[in-house]
Chimera marker file (.cmm) of the C-alpha trace (Angstrom):
<marker_set name="trace">
<marker id="1" x="73.683" y="105.552" z="90.883" r="1" g="1" b="0" radius="0.5"/>
<marker id="2" x="76.393" y="105.618" z="88.219" r="1" g="1" b="0" radius="0.5"/>
<marker id="3" x="80.026" y="106.616" z="88.732" r="1" g="1" b="0" radius="0.5"/>
<marker id="4" x="81.768" y="107.821" z="85.578" r="1" g="1" b="0" radius="0.5"/>
<marker id="5" x="85.534" y="107.594" z="86.006" r="1" g="1" b="0" radius="0.5"/>
<marker id="6" x="88.395" y="108.795" z="83.836" r="1" g="1" b="0" radius="0.5"/>
<marker id="7" x="88.549" y="105.593" z="81.779" r="1" g="1" b="0" radius="0.5"/>
<marker id="8" x="84.817" y="105.849" z="80.973" r="1" g="1" b="0" radius="0.5"/>
<marker id="9" x="85.275" y="109.479" z="79.927" r="1" g="1" b="0" radius="0.5"/>
<marker id="10" x="88.186" y="108.548" z="77.674" r="1" g="1" b="0" radius="0.5"/>
<marker id="11" x="86.192" y="105.704" z="76.079" r="1" g="1" b="0" radius="0.5"/>
<marker id="12" x="83.161" y="107.956" z="75.492" r="1" g="1" b="0" radius="0.5"/>
<marker id="13" x="85.249" y="110.843" z="74.159" r="1" g="1" b="0" radius="0.5"/>
<marker id="14" x="84.249" y="113.452" z="76.747" r="1" g="1" b="0" radius="0.5"/>
<marker id="15" x="82.432" y="114.003" z="80.022" r="1" g="1" b="0" radius="0.5"/>
<marker id="16" x="79.469" y="115.376" z="78.071" r="1" g="1" b="0" radius="0.5"/>
<marker id="17" x="79.195" y="112.245" z="75.914" r="1" g="1" b="0" radius="0.5"/>
<marker id="18" x="79.687" y="109.885" z="78.870" r="1" g="1" b="0" radius="0.5"/>
<marker id="19" x="76.942" y="111.587" z="80.903" r="1" g="1" b="0" radius="0.5"/>
<marker id="20" x="74.560" y="111.691" z="77.919" r="1" g="1" b="0" radius="0.5"/>
<marker id="21" x="75.134" y="108.002" z="77.247" r="1" g="1" b="0" radius="0.5"/>
<marker id="22" x="74.593" y="107.087" z="80.897" r="1" g="1" b="0" radius="0.5"/>
<marker id="23" x="71.364" y="109.098" z="81.033" r="1" g="1" b="0" radius="0.5"/>
<marker id="24" x="70.073" y="107.476" z="77.841" r="1" g="1" b="0" radius="0.5"/>
<marker id="25" x="70.820" y="103.975" z="79.086" r="1" g="1" b="0" radius="0.5"/>
<marker id="26" x="69.672" y="104.317" z="82.692" r="1" g="1" b="0" radius="0.5"/>
<marker id="27" x="67.043" y="107.032" z="82.866" r="1" g="1" b="0" radius="0.5"/>
<marker id="28" x="66.709" y="108.631" z="86.280" r="1" g="1" b="0" radius="0.5"/>
<marker id="29" x="69.725" y="107.213" z="88.132" r="1" g="1" b="0" radius="0.5"/>
<marker id="30" x="71.999" y="109.765" z="89.753" r="1" g="1" b="0" radius="0.5"/>
<marker id="31" x="75.319" y="110.314" z="87.995" r="1" g="1" b="0" radius="0.5"/>
<marker id="32" x="78.668" y="111.142" z="89.588" r="1" g="1" b="0" radius="0.5"/>
<marker id="33" x="81.624" y="112.219" z="87.449" r="1" g="1" b="0" radius="0.5"/>
<marker id="34" x="85.295" y="112.084" z="88.410" r="1" g="1" b="0" radius="0.5"/>
<marker id="35" x="87.126" y="115.333" z="87.575" r="1" g="1" b="0" radius="0.5"/>
<marker id="36" x="90.787" y="116.304" z="87.868" r="1" g="1" b="0" radius="0.5"/>
<marker id="37" x="90.801" y="119.864" z="86.506" r="1" g="1" b="0" radius="0.5"/>
<marker id="38" x="88.632" y="122.972" z="86.672" r="1" g="1" b="0" radius="0.5"/>
<marker id="39" x="87.853" y="122.581" z="82.953" r="1" g="1" b="0" radius="0.5"/>
<marker id="40" x="86.500" y="119.103" z="83.679" r="1" g="1" b="0" radius="0.5"/>
<marker id="41" x="84.448" y="120.536" z="86.561" r="1" g="1" b="0" radius="0.5"/>
<marker id="42" x="82.948" y="123.099" z="84.172" r="1" g="1" b="0" radius="0.5"/>
<marker id="43" x="82.106" y="120.369" z="81.666" r="1" g="1" b="0" radius="0.5"/>
<marker id="44" x="80.507" y="118.209" z="84.376" r="1" g="1" b="0" radius="0.5"/>
<marker id="45" x="78.407" y="121.183" z="85.461" r="1" g="1" b="0" radius="0.5"/>
<marker id="46" x="77.303" y="121.862" z="81.888" r="1" g="1" b="0" radius="0.5"/>
<marker id="47" x="76.328" y="118.179" z="81.558" r="1" g="1" b="0" radius="0.5"/>
<marker id="48" x="74.068" y="118.565" z="84.633" r="1" g="1" b="0" radius="0.5"/>
<marker id="49" x="75.928" y="115.958" z="86.679" r="1" g="1" b="0" radius="0.5"/>
<marker id="50" x="74.382" y="115.185" z="90.072" r="1" g="1" b="0" radius="0.5"/>
<marker id="51" x="77.672" y="114.726" z="91.948" r="1" g="1" b="0" radius="0.5"/>
<marker id="52" x="81.118" y="115.968" z="90.969" r="1" g="1" b="0" radius="0.5"/>
<marker id="53" x="84.129" y="114.155" z="92.384" r="1" g="1" b="0" radius="0.5"/>
<marker id="54" x="87.274" y="116.254" z="92.779" r="1" g="1" b="0" radius="0.5"/>
<marker id="55" x="89.980" y="113.645" z="92.322" r="1" g="1" b="0" radius="0.5"/>
<marker id="56" x="93.504" y="114.265" z="93.640" r="1" g="1" b="0" radius="0.5"/>
<marker id="57" x="93.112" y="118.039" z="93.442" r="1" g="1" b="0" radius="0.5"/>
<marker id="58" x="95.320" y="120.370" z="95.462" r="1" g="1" b="0" radius="0.5"/>
<marker id="59" x="93.422" y="122.140" z="98.267" r="1" g="1" b="0" radius="0.5"/>
<marker id="60" x="93.462" y="125.551" z="96.543" r="1" g="1" b="0" radius="0.5"/>
<marker id="61" x="92.043" y="124.079" z="93.313" r="1" g="1" b="0" radius="0.5"/>
<marker id="62" x="89.453" y="122.147" z="95.324" r="1" g="1" b="0" radius="0.5"/>
<marker id="63" x="88.361" y="125.368" z="97.033" r="1" g="1" b="0" radius="0.5"/>
<marker id="64" x="88.032" y="127.069" z="93.634" r="1" g="1" b="0" radius="0.5"/>
<marker id="65" x="86.044" y="124.118" z="92.257" r="1" g="1" b="0" radius="0.5"/>
<marker id="66" x="83.588" y="124.251" z="95.181" r="1" g="1" b="0" radius="0.5"/>
<marker id="67" x="83.000" y="127.961" z="94.484" r="1" g="1" b="0" radius="0.5"/>
<marker id="68" x="82.551" y="127.243" z="90.783" r="1" g="1" b="0" radius="0.5"/>
<marker id="69" x="80.040" y="124.451" z="91.459" r="1" g="1" b="0" radius="0.5"/>
<marker id="70" x="78.149" y="126.764" z="93.841" r="1" g="1" b="0" radius="0.5"/>
<marker id="71" x="75.600" y="124.160" z="95.039" r="1" g="1" b="0" radius="0.5"/>
<marker id="72" x="74.607" y="123.180" z="91.468" r="1" g="1" b="0" radius="0.5"/>
<marker id="73" x="75.762" y="119.620" z="92.284" r="1" g="1" b="0" radius="0.5"/>
<marker id="74" x="76.975" y="117.739" z="95.317" r="1" g="1" b="0" radius="0.5"/>
<marker id="75" x="80.769" y="117.653" z="95.677" r="1" g="1" b="0" radius="0.5"/>
<marker id="76" x="82.961" y="114.733" z="96.727" r="1" g="1" b="0" radius="0.5"/>
<marker id="77" x="86.688" y="114.997" z="97.449" r="1" g="1" b="0" radius="0.5"/>
<marker id="78" x="88.774" y="111.908" z="96.802" r="1" g="1" b="0" radius="0.5"/>
<marker id="79" x="92.457" y="111.077" z="96.570" r="1" g="1" b="0" radius="0.5"/>
<marker id="80" x="95.336" y="111.915" z="98.889" r="1" g="1" b="0" radius="0.5"/>
<marker id="81" x="92.995" y="111.999" z="101.871" r="1" g="1" b="0" radius="0.5"/>
<marker id="82" x="94.896" y="111.371" z="105.098" r="1" g="1" b="0" radius="0.5"/>
<marker id="83" x="94.472" y="112.294" z="108.738" r="1" g="1" b="0" radius="0.5"/>
<marker id="84" x="96.825" y="115.196" z="108.004" r="1" g="1" b="0" radius="0.5"/>
<marker id="85" x="94.762" y="116.569" z="105.074" r="1" g="1" b="0" radius="0.5"/>
<marker id="86" x="91.151" y="115.727" z="105.933" r="1" g="1" b="0" radius="0.5"/>
<marker id="87" x="90.467" y="118.910" z="107.934" r="1" g="1" b="0" radius="0.5"/>
<marker id="88" x="91.752" y="121.212" z="105.173" r="1" g="1" b="0" radius="0.5"/>
<marker id="89" x="89.714" y="119.260" z="102.630" r="1" g="1" b="0" radius="0.5"/>
<marker id="90" x="86.565" y="119.555" z="104.755" r="1" g="1" b="0" radius="0.5"/>
<marker id="91" x="87.129" y="123.288" z="105.113" r="1" g="1" b="0" radius="0.5"/>
<marker id="92" x="86.915" y="123.728" z="101.309" r="1" g="1" b="0" radius="0.5"/>
<marker id="93" x="83.152" y="123.146" z="101.572" r="1" g="1" b="0" radius="0.5"/>
<marker id="94" x="82.875" y="119.734" z="99.892" r="1" g="1" b="0" radius="0.5"/>
<marker id="95" x="79.825" y="117.636" z="100.769" r="1" g="1" b="0" radius="0.5"/>
<marker id="96" x="81.608" y="114.270" z="101.016" r="1" g="1" b="0" radius="0.5"/>
<marker id="97" x="85.150" y="113.029" z="101.546" r="1" g="1" b="0" radius="0.5"/>
<marker id="98" x="86.202" y="109.531" z="100.535" r="1" g="1" b="0" radius="0.5"/>
<marker id="99" x="89.444" y="107.855" z="101.467" r="1" g="1" b="0" radius="0.5"/>
<marker id="100" x="90.819" y="104.700" z="99.910" r="1" g="1" b="0" radius="0.5"/>
<marker id="101" x="93.456" y="104.430" z="102.631" r="1" g="1" b="0" radius="0.5"/>
<marker id="102" x="90.786" y="102.906" z="104.855" r="1" g="1" b="0" radius="0.5"/>
<marker id="103" x="90.795" y="99.826" z="102.637" r="1" g="1" b="0" radius="0.5"/>
<marker id="104" x="93.977" y="99.678" z="100.560" r="1" g="1" b="0" radius="0.5"/>
<marker id="105" x="96.256" y="100.200" z="103.561" r="1" g="1" b="0" radius="0.5"/>
<marker id="106" x="94.437" y="97.909" z="105.981" r="1" g="1" b="0" radius="0.5"/>
<marker id="107" x="96.300" y="94.756" z="106.981" r="1" g="1" b="0" radius="0.5"/>
<marker id="108" x="94.874" y="91.552" z="105.492" r="1" g="1" b="0" radius="0.5"/>
<marker id="109" x="93.470" y="88.894" z="107.773" r="1" g="1" b="0" radius="0.5"/>
<marker id="110" x="93.212" y="85.248" z="106.713" r="1" g="1" b="0" radius="0.5"/>
<marker id="111" x="89.617" y="84.347" z="107.494" r="1" g="1" b="0" radius="0.5"/>
<marker id="112" x="89.459" y="81.303" z="105.229" r="1" g="1" b="0" radius="0.5"/>
<marker id="113" x="87.926" y="78.100" z="106.531" r="1" g="1" b="0" radius="0.5"/>
<marker id="114" x="89.712" y="74.886" z="105.620" r="1" g="1" b="0" radius="0.5"/>
<marker id="115" x="87.625" y="71.722" z="105.812" r="1" g="1" b="0" radius="0.5"/>
<marker id="116" x="89.576" y="68.472" z="106.209" r="1" g="1" b="0" radius="0.5"/>
<link id1="1" id2="2" r="1" g="1" b="0" radius="0.2"/>
<link id1="2" id2="3" r="1" g="1" b="0" radius="0.2"/>
<link id1="3" id2="4" r="1" g="1" b="0" radius="0.2"/>
<link id1="4" id2="5" r="1" g="1" b="0" radius="0.2"/>
<link id1="5" id2="6" r="1" g="1" b="0" radius="0.2"/>
<link id1="6" id2="7" r="1" g="1" b="0" radius="0.2"/>
<link id1="7" id2="8" r="1" g="1" b="0" radius="0.2"/>
<link id1="8" id2="9" r="1" g="1" b="0" radius="0.2"/>
<link id1="9" id2="10" r="1" g="1" b="0" radius="0.2"/>
<link id1="10" id2="11" r="1" g="1" b="0" radius="0.2"/>
<link id1="11" id2="12" r="1" g="1" b="0" radius="0.2"/>
<link id1="12" id2="13" r="1" g="1" b="0" radius="0.2"/>
<link id1="13" id2="14" r="1" g="1" b="0" radius="0.2"/>
<link id1="14" id2="15" r="1" g="1" b="0" radius="0.2"/>
<link id1="15" id2="16" r="1" g="1" b="0" radius="0.2"/>
<link id1="16" id2="17" r="1" g="1" b="0" radius="0.2"/>
<link id1="17" id2="18" r="1" g="1" b="0" radius="0.2"/>
<link id1="18" id2="19" r="1" g="1" b="0" radius="0.2"/>
<link id1="19" id2="20" r="1" g="1" b="0" radius="0.2"/>
<link id1="20" id2="21" r="1" g="1" b="0" radius="0.2"/>
<link id1="21" id2="22" r="1" g="1" b="0" radius="0.2"/>
<link id1="22" id2="23" r="1" g="1" b="0" radius="0.2"/>
<link id1="23" id2="24" r="1" g="1" b="0" radius="0.2"/>
<link id1="24" id2="25" r="1" g="1" b="0" radius="0.2"/>
<link id1="25" id2="26" r="1" g="1" b="0" radius="0.2"/>
<link id1="26" id2="27" r="1" g="1" b="0" radius="0.2"/>
<link id1="27" id2="28" r="1" g="1" b="0" radius="0.2"/>
<link id1="28" id2="29" r="1" g="1" b="0" radius="0.2"/>
<link id1="29" id2="30" r="1" g="1" b="0" radius="0.2"/>
<link id1="30" id2="31" r="1" g="1" b="0" radius="0.2"/>
<link id1="31" id2="32" r="1" g="1" b="0" radius="0.2"/>
<link id1="32" id2="33" r="1" g="1" b="0" radius="0.2"/>
<link id1="33" id2="34" r="1" g="1" b="0" radius="0.2"/>
<link id1="34" id2="35" r="1" g="1" b="0" radius="0.2"/>
<link id1="35" id2="36" r="1" g="1" b="0" radius="0.2"/>
<link id1="36" id2="37" r="1" g="1" b="0" radius="0.2"/>
<link id1="37" id2="38" r="1" g="1" b="0" radius="0.2"/>
<link id1="38" id2="39" r="1" g="1" b="0" radius="0.2"/>
<link id1="39" id2="40" r="1" g="1" b="0" radius="0.2"/>
<link id1="40" id2="41" r="1" g="1" b="0" radius="0.2"/>
<link id1="41" id2="42" r="1" g="1" b="0" radius="0.2"/>
<link id1="42" id2="43" r="1" g="1" b="0" radius="0.2"/>
<link id1="43" id2="44" r="1" g="1" b="0" radius="0.2"/>
<link id1="44" id2="45" r="1" g="1" b="0" radius="0.2"/>
<link id1="45" id2="46" r="1" g="1" b="0" radius="0.2"/>
<link id1="46" id2="47" r="1" g="1" b="0" radius="0.2"/>
<link id1="47" id2="48" r="1" g="1" b="0" radius="0.2"/>
<link id1="48" id2="49" r="1" g="1" b="0" radius="0.2"/>
<link id1="49" id2="50" r="1" g="1" b="0" radius="0.2"/>
<link id1="50" id2="51" r="1" g="1" b="0" radius="0.2"/>
<link id1="51" id2="52" r="1" g="1" b="0" radius="0.2"/>
<link id1="52" id2="53" r="1" g="1" b="0" radius="0.2"/>
<link id1="53" id2="54" r="1" g="1" b="0" radius="0.2"/>
<link id1="54" id2="55" r="1" g="1" b="0" radius="0.2"/>
<link id1="55" id2="56" r="1" g="1" b="0" radius="0.2"/>
<link id1="56" id2="57" r="1" g="1" b="0" radius="0.2"/>
<link id1="57" id2="58" r="1" g="1" b="0" radius="0.2"/>
<link id1="58" id2="59" r="1" g="1" b="0" radius="0.2"/>
<link id1="59" id2="60" r="1" g="1" b="0" radius="0.2"/>
<link id1="60" id2="61" r="1" g="1" b="0" radius="0.2"/>
<link id1="61" id2="62" r="1" g="1" b="0" radius="0.2"/>
<link id1="62" id2="63" r="1" g="1" b="0" radius="0.2"/>
<link id1="63" id2="64" r="1" g="1" b="0" radius="0.2"/>
<link id1="64" id2="65" r="1" g="1" b="0" radius="0.2"/>
<link id1="65" id2="66" r="1" g="1" b="0" radius="0.2"/>
<link id1="66" id2="67" r="1" g="1" b="0" radius="0.2"/>
<link id1="67" id2="68" r="1" g="1" b="0" radius="0.2"/>
<link id1="68" id2="69" r="1" g="1" b="0" radius="0.2"/>
<link id1="69" id2="70" r="1" g="1" b="0" radius="0.2"/>
<link id1="70" id2="71" r="1" g="1" b="0" radius="0.2"/>
<link id1="71" id2="72" r="1" g="1" b="0" radius="0.2"/>
<link id1="72" id2="73" r="1" g="1" b="0" radius="0.2"/>
<link id1="73" id2="74" r="1" g="1" b="0" radius="0.2"/>
<link id1="74" id2="75" r="1" g="1" b="0" radius="0.2"/>
<link id1="75" id2="76" r="1" g="1" b="0" radius="0.2"/>
<link id1="76" id2="77" r="1" g="1" b="0" radius="0.2"/>
<link id1="77" id2="78" r="1" g="1" b="0" radius="0.2"/>
<link id1="78" id2="79" r="1" g="1" b="0" radius="0.2"/>
<link id1="79" id2="80" r="1" g="1" b="0" radius="0.2"/>
<link id1="80" id2="81" r="1" g="1" b="0" radius="0.2"/>
<link id1="81" id2="82" r="1" g="1" b="0" radius="0.2"/>
<link id1="82" id2="83" r="1" g="1" b="0" radius="0.2"/>
<link id1="83" id2="84" r="1" g="1" b="0" radius="0.2"/>
<link id1="84" id2="85" r="1" g="1" b="0" radius="0.2"/>
<link id1="85" id2="86" r="1" g="1" b="0" radius="0.2"/>
<link id1="86" id2="87" r="1" g="1" b="0" radius="0.2"/>
<link id1="87" id2="88" r="1" g="1" b="0" radius="0.2"/>
<link id1="88" id2="89" r="1" g="1" b="0" radius="0.2"/>
<link id1="89" id2="90" r="1" g="1" b="0" radius="0.2"/>
<link id1="90" id2="91" r="1" g="1" b="0" radius="0.2"/>
<link id1="91" id2="92" r="1" g="1" b="0" radius="0.2"/>
<link id1="92" id2="93" r="1" g="1" b="0" radius="0.2"/>
<link id1="93" id2="94" r="1" g="1" b="0" radius="0.2"/>
<link id1="94" id2="95" r="1" g="1" b="0" radius="0.2"/>
<link id1="95" id2="96" r="1" g="1" b="0" radius="0.2"/>
<link id1="96" id2="97" r="1" g="1" b="0" radius="0.2"/>
<link id1="97" id2="98" r="1" g="1" b="0" radius="0.2"/>
<link id1="98" id2="99" r="1" g="1" b="0" radius="0.2"/>
<link id1="99" id2="100" r="1" g="1" b="0" radius="0.2"/>
<link id1="100" id2="101" r="1" g="1" b="0" radius="0.2"/>
<link id1="101" id2="102" r="1" g="1" b="0" radius="0.2"/>
<link id1="102" id2="103" r="1" g="1" b="0" radius="0.2"/>
<link id1="103" id2="104" r="1" g="1" b="0" radius="0.2"/>
<link id1="104" id2="105" r="1" g="1" b="0" radius="0.2"/>
<link id1="105" id2="106" r="1" g="1" b="0" radius="0.2"/>
<link id1="106" id2="107" r="1" g="1" b="0" radius="0.2"/>
<link id1="107" id2="108" r="1" g="1" b="0" radius="0.2"/>
<link id1="108" id2="109" r="1" g="1" b="0" radius="0.2"/>
<link id1="109" id2="110" r="1" g="1" b="0" radius="0.2"/>
<link id1="110" id2="111" r="1" g="1" b="0" radius="0.2"/>
<link id1="111" id2="112" r="1" g="1" b="0" radius="0.2"/>
<link id1="112" id2="113" r="1" g="1" b="0" radius="0.2"/>
<link id1="113" id2="114" r="1" g="1" b="0" radius="0.2"/>
<link id1="114" id2="115" r="1" g="1" b="0" radius="0.2"/>
<link id1="115" id2="116" r="1" g="1" b="0" radius="0.2"/>
</marker_set>
């Protein structure tokens, strides 16, 4: 699977070009594209993306994006996911919810082994 993020899109020039390049280079791997606006969602749909990530979208925009996608691709919600927002996000109809707070907010543990 390939994840195309905003920096990849910028380097390629567009979602369409990034997806086309990924398909040319990898063949049949599934492609997920990070989107932040409804226009980007439309472009990802037109590019026949397998999974569309809705990144840091407000709930109302997320709900609109899910309707727009209409089962043409799987939908992942990401960004600003907390225990307070996860239910509302799930109720938009997304297929997956990812949360970085599980890892970036976890306390570090020193598990190094020192040999003397």
